[in-house]
C-alpha positions in Angstrom: -13.6 30.3 -51.3 -12.9 29.6 -47.6 -13.4 26.0 -47.3 -16.3 24.3 -45.3 -16.1 23.6 -41.9 -19.5 21.3 -42.0 -20.5 18.2 -43.6 -23.3 16.6 -44.5 -22.9 13.1 -42.6 -25.6 10.2 -41.9 -25.0 8.5 -38.4 -26.5 4.4 -38.3 -27.4 4.4 -34.8 -28.8 1.4 -33.5 -30.0 0.3 -36.7 -31.8 3.6 -37.8 -30.2 6.6 -40.0 -29.5 9.7 -38.6 -28.8 12.5 -41.3 -27.2 15.2 -39.8 -24.8 18.6 -40.7 -22.3 18.5 -38.0 -19.4 21.2 -37.5 -16.0 19.1 -38.2 -15.0 19.0 -34.7 -17.9 17.7 -33.7 -17.4 14.8 -31.2 -19.3 11.6 -31.6 -20.3 12.2 -28.2 -21.7 15.6 -28.7 -23.4 14.9 -31.8 -25.6 11.4 -29.7 -26.4 13.6 -26.6 -26.1 17.2 -27.8 -27.9 16.3 -31.4 -29.8 13.2 -31.4 -30.8 13.0 -28.3 -30.0 9.4 -27.0 -28.1 10.9 -24.2 -27.5 7.0 -22.2 -24.1 7.5 -23.9 -22.4 9.6 -20.7 -20.1 12.6 -20.5 -17.6 11.9 -18.0 -13.6 13.1 -18.5 -14.1 14.2 -22.4 -10.3 13.3 -22.6 -10.9 9.4 -23.3 -10.0 8.6 -20.1 -12.7 7.3 -17.9 -14.6 5.1 -20.7 -18.0 6.6 -19.8 -18.6 7.4 -23.2 -18.0 3.8 -24.7 -20.2 3.1 -27.8 -20.0 0.3 -29.9 -18.7 1.2 -33.7 -18.9 -1.5 -36.2 -19.1 -3.5 -33.2 -15.4 -2.7 -31.9 -15.8 -0.5 -28.4 -14.9 3.0 -28.8 -15.1 6.1 -26.5 -17.1 8.6 -28.3 -15.3 11.6 -26.7 -12.4 11.4 -29.1 -14.1 9.9 -32.1 -15.2 13.1 -34.5 -18.7 12.6 -35.9 -17.8 12.8 -39.4 -15.3 9.8 -39.0 -18.3 8.0 -38.2 -20.1 8.5 -41.1 -22.0 5.8 -42.0 -20.5 3.2 -39.6 -22.5 0.9 -37.8 -23.0 2.6 -34.0 -24.6 0.8 -31.4 -25.5 2.6 -27.8 -26.6 1.7 -25.0 -30.1 2.5 -26.3 -29.9 -0.4 -28.6 -28.0 -2.7 -26.5 -31.1 -4.5 -25.3 -33.4 -6.8 -28.0 -36.8 -5.2 -27.4 -38.1 -5.6 -23.8 -35.3 -8.4 -23.6 -32.5 -7.6 -22.0 -28.6 -8.1 -23.2 -27.5 -10.8 -21.5 -24.5 -8.2 -20.1 -27.2 -5.8 -18.9 -28.9 -8.8 -17.7 -25.9 -9.9 -15.4 -25.2 -6.1 -14.2 -28.6 -6.5 -13.1 -28.7 -9.5 -11.3 -25.4 -9.1 -9.4 -25.5 -5.2 -9.2 -22.9 -4.1 -11.0 -23.6 -0.5 -11.1 -23.7 1.7 -8.1 -24.6 5.7 -9.0 -25.3 4.0 -12.7 -23.4 7.1 -14.3 -20.8 4.6 -15.7 -22.6 2.2 -16.0 -23.3 2.3 -20.1 -20.3 2.7 -21.1 -19.0 -0.3 -18.9 -22.3 -2.3 -20.2 -21.0 -1.2 -24.1 -17.4 -2.3 -23.1 -18.1 -5.6 -21.5 -20.3 -6.7 -24.8 -17.0 -6.1 -26.9 -14.7 -7.6 -23.9 -17.2 -10.8 -24.5 -16.5 -10.6 -28.5 -13.2 -10.0 -28.3 -12.7 -12.8 -26.0 -14.5 -15.5 -28.0 -12.2 -14.3 -30.9 -9.1 -15.2 -28.7 -7.6 -11.9 -28.8 -5.1 -12.0 -26.3 -4.9 -8.8 -23.8 -1.9 -7.7 -20.9 -2.5 -10.7 -19.0 -3.0 -13.3 -21.6 0.0 -16.7 -20.0 -0.3 -17.9 -23.9 -0.7 -15.3 -26.9 0.0 -17.8 -29.6 -3.7 -18.1 -32.2 -3.0 -21.7 -32.2 -4.0 -21.2 -27.9 -7.0 -20.4 -28.3 -8.7 -18.1 -26.5 -7.6 -18.2 -22.9 -10.0 -18.6 -19.5 -12.1 -15.8 -19.6 -10.2 -15.6 -15.8 -11.3 -12.3 -13.1 -7.3 -11.2 -14.0 -8.6 -11.3 -17.8 -12.0 -9.6 -17.0 -10.4 -6.5 -15.1 -7.9 -5.9 -17.6 -10.0 -6.3 -20.5 -12.0 -3.7 -18.6 -9.4 -1.5 -17.3 -10.2 1.5 -19.6 -13.7 2.2 -17.9 -13.4 3.6 -14.0 -16.3 3.4 -11.7 -16.0 5.9 -8.8 -18.5 4.1 -6.7 -15.9 1.4 -6.8 -18.6 -1.6 -8.1 -15.7 -3.4 -9.3 -16.1 -6.6 -7.6 -19.7 -7.1 -9.1 -19.4 -5.2 -12.8 -16.0 -8.3 -13.2 -19.0 -11.3 -12.0 -21.7 -9.6 -14.3 -19.2 -10.0 -16.9 -18.0 -13.5 -16.5 -21.5 -14.1 -15.7 -22.7 -12.7 -19.9 -19.7 -14.7 -20.8 -20.3 -18.1 -20.0 -24.0 -18.3 -18.7 -22.8 -19.6 -15.3 -24.8 -18.4 -12.3 -21.0 -16.7 -10.4 -17.7 -16.1 -11.7 -15.6 -17.8 -9.3 -13.5 -15.5 -7.2 -14.2 -12.5 -8.8 -12.4 -10.2 -6.6 -11.4 -6.7 -7.8 
């Protein structure tokens, strides 16, 4: 008897459970877009290099084009469709809107999901490649434009809206009106 090439899984997406039968080779991105019609998550490079397909899996950012749907079975997945609280935008969404953190908008869902995780990672004290003092007792470094750019570096924007993206992430992170010196 040949081994099965598909599995019955349940994807917990934006607080709803979706039972699916999927081929073991199906990516989370393809399950979201093609099987569940959650098309906010975009397919960019399909190689994990552009970040357009970024979603949150158990609160951590993940490029969904590289994650198999079977590996997401039972995990908490948040897509751009689940970020807002009803009609109230998430603070990151609002900052992107207020500061024009998008141009064509194609990369925006992945940028927003990544920014939400960046803010949480920073608040938890996770260092980045540009963090000066990485000792845990040093606490979170200032969320400077340099820190934001480094932490968001896995998300590409072909339109070049980086200056506004950095400002939007900074505003959402600290609630200030603008992030000083946020040049990309």
